[in-house]
C-alpha positions in Angstrom: 51.2 18.2 16.1 52.0 17.1 12.2 49.3 17.1 10.0 49.7 14.9 6.5 47.4 15.4 3.6 45.8 12.4 2.0 46.1 12.2 -1.9 43.7 14.4 -3.8 43.2 16.7 -0.6 44.1 20.3 -1.4 44.3 22.0 1.9 43.4 21.9 5.5 42.0 24.8 7.1 41.9 24.5 11.1 38.9 26.4 13.0 39.2 25.8 16.7 39.2 22.0 16.9 37.6 21.4 13.8 39.8 20.0 10.8 37.6 20.8 7.2 39.2 19.5 4.0 39.4 22.0 1.5 38.3 19.1 -1.4 35.2 18.2 0.9 34.3 21.8 1.2 34.0 22.0 -2.5 32.1 18.8 -2.5 29.6 20.0 0.1 29.5 23.2 -1.8 28.5 21.4 -5.0 25.9 19.4 -3.3 24.2 22.4 -1.6 24.0 24.0 -5.4 22.0 20.7 -6.4 20.2 20.8 -3.2 19.0 24.7 -3.9 17.7 23.6 -7.5 16.6 20.2 -6.2 14.2 22.3 -3.6 12.4 23.9 -6.5 12.3 20.5 -7.8 10.6 18.9 -4.5 8.4 22.0 -4.4 7.1 20.8 -8.0 7.0 17.4 -6.9 4.5 18.4 -4.1 2.3 20.1 -6.3 2.3 17.3 -8.6 1.5 15.1 -6.0 -1.2 17.0 -4.4 -2.9 16.9 -7.8 -2.4 13.4 -8.7 -4.1 12.4 -5.2 -6.7 14.8 -4.7 -8.1 15.2 -8.3 -11.6 13.2 -9.2 -11.5 11.4 -6.2 -15.2 10.4 -6.8 -14.7 9.2 -10.3 -13.5 5.8 -10.2 -15.5 2.8 -8.6 -16.3 2.3 -5.0 -15.0 -1.1 -4.7 -15.8 -4.1 -2.3 -13.5 -3.4 0.1 -14.1 0.2 0.3 -17.9 -0.6 0.7 -16.4 -2.8 3.7 -14.6 0.3 4.8 -17.8 2.4 4.9 -20.0 -0.4 6.5 -17.0 -0.5 9.5 -16.9 3.2 10.2 -21.0 3.1 10.4 -20.6 0.3 12.9 -22.2 -2.5 11.3 -21.0 -6.2 10.8 -21.7 -8.1 7.3 -24.2 -10.1 9.0 -26.2 -7.1 9.9 -26.0 -5.8 6.3 -27.3 -9.4 5.3 -30.3 -9.3 7.8 -31.0 -5.8 6.3 -32.3 -7.8 3.2 -34.4 -9.7 5.1 -36.9 -11.0 4.3 -35.3 -12.5 1.6 -36.4 -11.8 -2.3 -38.1 -8.3 -1.4 -37.3 -5.5 -3.6 -34.9 -2.9 -2.1 -34.2 0.7 -3.6 -30.8 1.8 -3.3 -31.6 4.7 -1.0 -32.8 2.5 1.3 -29.2 1.2 2.0 -27.7 4.7 3.1 -28.0 4.0 6.6 -25.6 1.0 6.3 -22.9 3.3 5.2 -23.7 6.5 7.4 -21.0 7.1 10.1 -22.3 8.8 13.2 -25.8 7.2 13.7 -24.1 4.2 15.6 -21.6 4.7 18.7 -17.8 4.5 18.4 -17.7 1.1 20.3 -20.0 -0.6 17.4 -17.2 0.3 14.9 -14.5 -1.3 17.2 -16.8 -4.4 17.8 -17.6 -4.9 14.1 -13.8 -5.4 13.5 -12.9 -7.3 16.5 -15.6 -9.8 16.1 -15.7 -10.3 12.3 -12.4 -9.3 10.8 -9.8 -8.5 13.6 -7.2 -8.8 10.9 -8.3 -5.2 9.9 -6.9 -3.3 13.0 -8.8 -0.2 14.3 -6.7 2.7 13.9 -7.0 3.6 10.6 -11.2 3.2 10.9 -11.3 5.2 14.0 -9.4 8.0 12.4 -11.4 7.9 9.2 -14.6 8.1 11.2 -13.5 11.2 13.1 -12.7 12.5 9.7 -16.4 11.7 7.9 -17.8 13.3 11.3 -16.4 16.5 9.6 -16.0 16.1 6.1 -19.0 14.1 5.6 -19.1 10.4 4.3 -19.3 10.8 0.6 -16.9 8.9 -1.8 -14.9 11.8 -2.4 -14.5 12.9 1.4 -14.0 9.3 2.3 -11.0 9.0 -0.2 -10.0 12.6 0.7 -8.7 11.2 3.8 -6.5 8.6 2.4 -5.0 11.5 0.0 -4.1 13.8 2.7 -2.2 11.1 4.5 -0.8 9.9 1.3 0.6 13.6 1.0 2.3 13.1 4.7 4.3 10.1 3.0 6.6 12.6 1.4 7.9 14.5 4.4 8.0 11.2 6.5 10.3 10.1 3.9 12.1 13.1 3.8 12.7 12.6 7.7 13.7 8.9 7.1 16.4 9.7 4.6 17.7 12.7 6.8 18.3 10.1 9.3 19.3 6.9 7.2 22.2 9.0 5.2 23.3 11.2 8.0 26.8 12.5 7.4 26.5 11.2 3.9 27.5 13.6 1.3 24.7 12.3 -0.8 21.9 13.0 1.5 20.5 16.2 0.4 20.0 14.8 -3.3 18.9 11.6 -2.3 16.3 12.6 0.1 15.0 15.2 -3.0 15.0 12.4 -5.2 13.2 9.9 -3.0 10.6 12.2 -2.4 10.3 13.6 -6.2 9.9 9.8 -7.2 7.5 8.8 -4.4 5.4 12.1 -5.7 4.6 10.4 -8.9 5.2 6.6 -8.1 2.1 4.5 -9.1 1.9 2.4 -6.3 1.8 5.3 -4.1 -0.7 7.4 -6.0 -3.1 3.9 -6.4 -3.1 3.4 -2.9 -3.2 7.0 -1.5 -6.7 7.5 -3.3 -8.3 4.5 -1.7 -10.6 4.6 1.1 -8.5 1.8 3.0 -5.4 2.3 5.4 -2.4 1.3 3.0 -1.2 5.2 2.9 -1.5 5.4 6.8 0.4 2.1 6.8 3.1 3.6 4.8 3.4 6.8 7.1 4.0 4.4 9.8 6.4 2.4 8.4 8.7 5.2 7.3 8.1 6.8 11.0 9.1 3.2 12.7 12.0 3.3 10.3 13.3 6.9 11.4 12.5 6.4 14.7 14.8 2.9 14.8 17.8 4.8 13.1 17.5 7.7 15.4 17.5 5.4 18.4 20.4 3.5 17.1 22.7 6.4 16.6 21.9 7.6 20.2 22.5 4.4 21.7 26.2 3.7 22.9 27.0 7.6 23.2 28.4 9.3 26.2 26.7 9.0 29.3 24.9 12.2 29.3 23.1 11.0 26.3 21.7 8.0 27.8 18.3 9.7 28.8 17.8 10.6 24.8 18.5 7.3 23.9 15.8 5.8 26.2 13.5 8.5 25.0 14.3 7.4 21.7 13.6 3.9 22.0 10.7 4.9 23.7 9.3 6.7 20.9 10.4 3.9 18.4 8.5 1.4 20.7 5.1 3.5 20.7 5.4 4.0 16.7 5.9 0.1 16.3 2.6 -0.4 18.3 1.0 2.3 16.0 2.3 0.1 13.2 0.5 -2.7 14.6 -2.4 -0.9 15.2 -2.7 0.5 11.8 -2.0 -2.3 9.3 -1.1 -5.6 10.4 1.4 -6.8 7.7 3.6 -3.9 8.8 4.8 -6.4 11.3 7.0 -7.6 8.3 8.4 -4.2 8.2 8.9 -4.7 11.9 10.6 -7.9 11.5 12.8 -6.6 8.6 14.1 -3.8 11.0 14.8 -6.3 13.8 16.8 -8.0 11.3 18.5 -5.2 10.0 19.7 -4.1 13.4 20.9 -7.7 14.3 23.0 -8.0 11.2 24.3 -4.5 11.3 25.4 -5.0 15.0 27.3 -8.1 14.0 28.8 -6.3 10.9 30.0 -3.4 13.3 31.0 -5.7 16.3 34.4 -4.6 15.6 33.5 -1.2 16.3 30.9 -1.2 19.0 32.1 -4.3 20.7 30.0 -7.2 22.2 28.8 -4.5 24.9 27.6 -2.4 22.3 26.0 -5.5 20.4 24.0 -6.4 23.5 23.0 -3.0 24.4 21.2 -2.7 21.2 19.6 -6.0 21.2 18.4 -5.6 24.7 16.8 -2.1 23.6 15.3 -3.4 20.6 13.8 -6.2 22.2 12.4 -4.3 25.1 10.9 -1.8 22.7 9.1 -4.8 20.8 7.9 -6.2 23.9 6.4 -2.8 24.9 4.9 -2.8 21.6 3.5 -6.3 21.6 2.2 -5.6 25.0 0.3 -2.4 23.8 -1.3 -4.6 21.0 -2.2 -7.7 23.4 -5.8 -6.4 23.8 -6.2 -7.0 19.9 -4.2 -9.9 19.8 -6.6 -11.4 21.8 -9.0 -11.0 19.2 -6.8 -12.2 16.2 -5.8 -15.4 17.7 -9.4 -16.3 17.9 -9.9 -15.4 14.4 -10.4 -18.2 12.3 -11.6 -16.9 8.8 -10.9 -19.4 5.5 -9.2 -17.0 2.7 -9.4 -19.8 0.0 -8.6 -17.4 -2.9 -5.1 -16.7 -1.0 -4.1 -20.4 -1.3 -5.3 -20.6 -4.9 -2.1 -22.2 -7.1 -1.3 -20.1 -10.1 0.5 -21.3 -13.0 4.3 -20.7 -13.4 3.6 -18.2 -15.9 1.1 -16.3 -14.1 2.9 -16.1 -11.0 6.3 -15.0 -12.5 4.2 -12.2 -14.5 2.6 -10.9 -11.3 5.9 -10.8 -9.5 7.1 -8.6 -12.4 4.2 -6.4 -12.6 4.2 -5.8 -8.9 7.9 -5.0 -8.8 7.6 -2.3 -11.5 4.5 -0.6 -10.1 7.4 1.6 -8.0 7.8 3.5 -11.5 5.2 2.2 -14.0 1.5 0.9 -13.8 1.0 -1.4 -17.0 -2.8 -1.0 -16.4 -2.5 1.9 -18.4 -1.7 -0.1 -21.5 -4.5 -2.9 -21.3 -8.3 -2.6 -21.1 -8.7 -5.9 -19.2 -7.6 -6.1 -15.6 -3.9 -7.0 -14.8 -4.9 -9.6 -12.0 -7.7 -12.3 -11.4 -7.1 -13.3 -8.1 -10.1 -16.1 -8.6 -8.4 -17.4 -11.4 -5.1 -19.6 -12.0 -4.2 -17.3 -14.8 -4.8 -13.6 -15.5 -6.4 -11.8 -18.4 -3.4 -10.2 -19.9 -0.3 -11.6 -20.8 3.3 -9.5 -21.1 5.3 -9.8 -24.0 7.7 -6.7 -24.7 6.9 -5.2 -21.5 9.4 -7.5 -19.9 11.9 -5.6 -21.5 11.6 -2.2 -19.3 10.9 -4.4 -16.0 14.3 -5.9 -16.8 15.8 -2.6 -17.1 14.4 -1.3 -14.0 15.4 -4.7 -12.3 19.1 -3.9 -13.6 19.1 -0.3 -12.4 17.7 -1.3 -9.0 20.6 -4.2 -8.9 23.0 -1.8 -9.8 22.2 0.6 -7.3 22.2 -2.0 -4.5 25.7 -3.1 -5.7 26.8 0.3 -5.5 25.6 1.0 -1.9 27.2 -2.3 -0.5 30.4 -1.7 -2.1 30.6 2.1 -1.2 28.5 2.5 2.0 28.9 1.2 5.4 26.4 -1.5 6.5 24.4 1.0 8.3 23.3 2.5 5.1 23.1 -0.3 2.8 21.5 -3.2 4.9 18.5 -0.8 5.7 16.5 -0.6 2.4 17.5 -4.2 1.4 15.8 -5.3 4.6 12.8 -3.7 3.6 12.8 -4.7 0.1 13.2 -8.4 0.7 10.3 -8.7 2.9 8.4 -10.4 0.1 10.9 -12.9 -0.8 9.8 -15.7 1.9 6.5 -15.6 0.7 7.4 -16.0 -3.0 9.5 -19.0 -2.1 6.5 -20.6 0.0 4.1 -19.5 -3.2 6.8 -21.3 -5.5 7.1 -24.3 -3.2 3.7 -24.6 -1.8 1.4 -22.7 -4.4 -0.9 -19.6 -3.4 -0.7 -16.2 -4.3 0.3 -14.4 -1.0 3.3 -12.7 -2.6 1.6 -11.3 -5.5 -0.7 -8.8 -3.6 1.1 -5.7 -3.4 -0.9 -4.3 -0.4 0.7 -7.0 2.1 4.3 -5.7 1.3 4.2 -1.9 1.3 7.9 -1.3 3.2 8.8 -3.3 0.2 8.1 -0.6 -1.9 9.8 2.0 0.6 13.2 0.0 0.5 13.2 -0.2 -3.4 12.5 3.6 -3.7 15.1 4.4 -0.9 17.9 2.0 -3.1 16.6 3.6 -6.3 17.3 7.3 -5.0 20.5 6.9 -3.1 21.9 5.1 -6.0 21.2 7.8 -8.5 22.3 10.3 -6.0 25.6 8.7 -5.7 25.6 8.1 -9.6 25.1 12.0 -10.0 28.7 12.7 -8.8 30.4 10.7 -11.5 31.0 13.0 -14.3 30.9 10.9 -17.3 27.4 9.3 -16.1 26.0 12.5 -15.2 23.9 13.3 -18.3 22.7 9.4 -18.8 21.6 9.4 -14.8 19.5 12.7 -15.3 18.0 11.4 -18.4 17.0 8.3 -16.3 15.7 10.4 -13.6 13.6 12.2 -15.9 12.5 9.1 -17.5 11.4 7.5 -14.5 9.7 10.8 -13.5 7.6 11.2 -16.7 6.8 7.5 -17.1 5.4 7.6 -13.7 3.7 10.8 -13.6 1.8 9.7 -17.1 0.8 6.0 -15.7 -0.3 7.9 -12.5 -2.3 10.3 -14.5 -4.0 7.4 -16.5 -5.1 6.0 -13.2 -6.5 9.0 -11.8 -9.0 9.7 -14.7 -10.0 5.9 -15.0 -13.2 4.8 -14.0 -11.9 1.4 -12.8 -8.2 0.0 -12.2 -6.3 -3.2 -11.4 -6.3 -2.3 -7.3 -10.6 -2.9 -7.6 -9.8 -6.5 -8.1 -13.4 -8.2 -8.0 -15.1 -5.1 -8.8 -13.1 -4.2 -11.6 -16.1 -4.7 -14.0 -18.7 -3.3 -11.6 -19.3 -0.1 -13.8 -19.8 -2.1 -16.9 -22.0 -4.6 -15.0 -24.0 -1.7 -13.9 -24.6 -0.3 -17.1 -25.9 -3.6 -18.3 -28.4 -3.6 -15.2 -29.5 0.1 -16.3 -30.5 -1.0 -19.8 -33.4 -3.3 -18.2 -36.6 -1.8 -17.6 -36.9 -1.6 -14.5 -33.2 -2.3 -13.7 -33.2 -5.2 -11.3 -30.2 -7.0 -9.8 -30.3 -10.2 -7.8 -27.4 -11.5 -5.9 -26.5 -13.7 -2.7 -24.2 -11.4 -1.4 -25.9 -8.3 0.5 -22.3 -6.4 0.5 -21.7 -6.8 -3.3 -25.5 -5.4 -3.5 -24.4 -2.6 -1.5 -21.2 -1.9 -3.6 -23.2 -2.1 -7.1 -25.8 0.4 -5.5 -23.7 3.0 -5.5 -23.7 3.2 -9.4 -27.3 2.6 -10.0 -30.5 5.0 -10.2 -32.9 4.6 -7.1 -35.3 3.4 -9.6 -33.4 0.4 -9.5 -34.3 -2.5 -7.4 -31.9 -4.9 -5.6 -33.0 -8.6 -4.4 -31.1 -10.6 -2.0 -31.5 -14.1 -2.4 -29.6 -16.8 -0.7 -32.1 -19.6 0.0 -31.9 -22.1 -3.0 -35.6 -22.8 -3.4 -36.8 -19.1 -3.0 -38.1 -18.1 -6.6 -37.6 -14.7 -8.0 -40.7 -12.3 -6.9 -43.8 -13.0 -9.4 -43.7 -9.3 -10.8 -40.1 -9.7 -11.8 -40.2 -10.7 -15.8 -36.2 -9.8 -16.1 -33.2 -9.5 -13.9 -29.3 -9.6 -13.9 -27.9 -12.2 -11.7 -25.0 -10.6 -10.2 -22.8 -13.2 -8.3 -25.9 -15.4 -7.0 -25.5 -18.4 -5.0 -24.6 -21.3 -7.0 -27.2 -23.7 -5.4 -30.0 -21.0 -6.3 -28.4 -20.6 -10.0 -28.3 -24.2 -10.4 -32.1 -24.6 -9.4 -33.0 -21.8 -11.7 -31.2 -23.3 -14.6 -33.3 -26.6 -14.2 -36.7 -24.3 -13.8 -38.4 -24.4 -17.6 -40.2 -21.2 -16.2 -36.8 -19.2 -16.9 -34.4 -18.7 -19.3 -30.7 -17.9 -18.1 -27.9 -16.3 -20.2 -24.4 -15.8 -19.1 -23.2 -12.1 -20.1 -19.5 -11.9 -21.3 -16.9 -11.1 -20.4 -18.0 -10.8 -17.1 -17.5 -13.9 -14.4 -20.5 -15.4 -12.6 -22.9 -12.7 -14.2 -26.3 -13.9 -15.7 -29.6 -12.4 -17.4 -32.8 -14.2 -16.2 -35.8 -14.0 -18.3 -39.1 -15.2 -17.3 -40.8 -17.5 -20.0 
């Protein structure tokens, strides 16, 4: 047998039936040395990740959606919360509302029923897991959020598992895995949603596991006959994880669709190597796996198909400048949270415009976009479709909705939590691209500087969100701490609202001597003993009637929306 050396290879070492290229040995060793140092960096990143996710969990405002989480795990519906204030107009102390957010008093089935009957788009897996957690850790704000923080830490090993499978047999696998974990540890979008009493961190873990299971199943498909049982088991694992994706966070269906697009396009591009039989084999395996997952999810699909809840705010048309600005802010949240530089919220989903307007921040946003575009082109040019297609498919999930918002109006594409797989895809592109760039001696110093800058900026902005009282992701509750301060200045502190859940949210920030009044009926007056109060998101009909009543004086309180001071004349 005659062996020929390709240009650039120094020698060939023959070990049994294995041929090892000398230059490749040297390259492998260099990566191993980088990996050795990288392991220390990853260990530091893990410690930082723990600090960012678990510090001061009860400091920031427990906002409206988180209150709904507590109500759900307690087994109550929104209607039952409203009924608690009956008869309308009575004065309620904050301590009286505690049972509405105390898990364990009602049955587990009441939690499932509250979701199925009122909000089946909020799938039950997270709520059931959280209810089990609170039965051990208590239902305080810190305990509830600690579950999300714990699951958010699990994103890091899940990300490592995915990268290891995604970049199998690639020389950049080890450094890319370390970079992906290190960047995710301080990524603002990961930290913000990892500290919120919602299912978003669980969604990221499930998305990563689904991606890993798919890549593993594809790798095992089409191998020797002896591996067919392993292949079948791999596809069964993928199907089970996809079902958990559906039960964990319904928008993850976008990620599953992206995986299907990835597999279809990859198989088409590889058809010369795998043949039509291999292409058909993959399509059938994925199709059956998806069908089995949908069948497992079918009991909940029945509730979801009968669900018709108007979401007027999601269809609100934005000004072009606002729409583009939100895209830029959401895109850059993988590395920098711009809320750290502004006193007002970045987003106002109830308005066509936002409170802040970007100027110079467009420069770093553009540089980040250029870096990710350069990494994408590098992967496309120098890696097979199995590698470059995967993160691009995830990263592209918001594009159809962005096009829909641009043409038909709406703000679907501006809500970051709907497109969590896109952030995972962008992170993979950035990590793999930077890892490849490290191999080029002329660029090594620049790349190390860019990695350090990304890490420091992410750490800084994430640290700011950790110690903040309120943040952009609180949306409609962003001003609640300031509003609660206004209420506390009254003697006695009294607040009236037409929304029971809003009162429940605000009550956490009020002393027990405060009194809450729920009024929906337009003709119902304030109790005669109340001389002054703060109207917080009152019913418009009730407010209109009060404004025409000469017995009351109403004054709007700036800069808050729909907050008024009421004084009896």
